[in-house]
C-alpha positions as a printed Julia matrix, in Angstrom:
69×3 Matrix{Float64}:
 -13.14  11.71  -138.54
 -12.17  13.41  -141.53
  -8.25  13.48  -142.32
  -6.36  15.63  -144.15
  -6.04  13.88  -148.03
  -2.67  11.73  -147.98
  -2.91  12.93  -152.45
  -5.0   14.61  -154.15
  -6.33  15.43  -156.82
  -4.27  18.38  -157.87
  -1.11  15.76  -157.04
  -1.87  13.48  -159.34
  -2.83  16.06  -162.31
   0.86  16.96  -161.61
   2.63  13.85  -160.98
   0.49  11.67  -164.17
   1.97  15.46  -166.34
   5.34  14.62  -165.9
   4.24  10.89  -166.44
   3.01  11.94  -169.61
   5.93  14.36  -170.65
   7.64  11.35  -170.16
   6.01   9.18  -172.27
   6.23  12.19  -175.21
   9.4   12.1   -175.36
  10.22   8.51  -175.87
   7.1    7.76  -177.7
   5.56   5.52  -175.25
   2.23   5.17  -175.67
  -0.07   5.38  -172.41
  -3.52   5.71  -172.93
  -4.81   4.46  -169.9
  -2.19   7.14  -167.93
  -3.67  10.16  -171.04
  -7.35   8.84  -170.05
  -7.2    9.26  -166.12
  -4.97  12.69  -166.96
  -8.35  13.8   -168.48
 -10.58  12.92  -165.68
  -8.43  13.97  -162.89
  -7.66  17.64  -164.28
 -11.96  17.18  -165.11
 -12.39  17.03  -161.33
  -9.98  19.63  -160.68
 -11.44  22.15  -163.07
 -14.86  21.15  -160.83
 -13.73  22.56  -157.71
 -12.47  19.07  -156.32
  -8.53  19.73  -156.84
  -7.23  19.69  -153.54
  -9.47  17.13  -151.61
  -8.54  13.16  -151.64
  -7.39  12.06  -154.78
 -11.26  10.17  -154.73
 -12.81  12.98  -155.77
 -12.55  11.94  -158.48
 -15.78   9.87  -159.06
 -17.4   13.57  -158.4
 -17.53  14.62  -161.84
 -19.51  10.74  -162.61
 -23.11  11.63  -162.51
 -25.23   9.83  -160.68
 -23.06   8.53  -158.74
 -22.92   8.99  -154.25
 -20.62   8.79  -152.45
 -20.97   7.15  -149.02
 -21.8    9.41  -145.71
 -18.69   9.66  -143.47
 -19.22   9.29  -140.11
């Protein structure tokens, strides 16, 4: 059964961007959040922005998601 995404890749791009803006303003380092933001931006640019946030894995070559249904 296909369900609509509860949290899309583009929402993660937005939310992580807000987190990083706050971190920069307070000079608080968040290297893992920065890396995650880059990964989600890459997924969005690749056309997966409206898909479920788990679609971020699709940017890694050679990884296949299990078939559903």
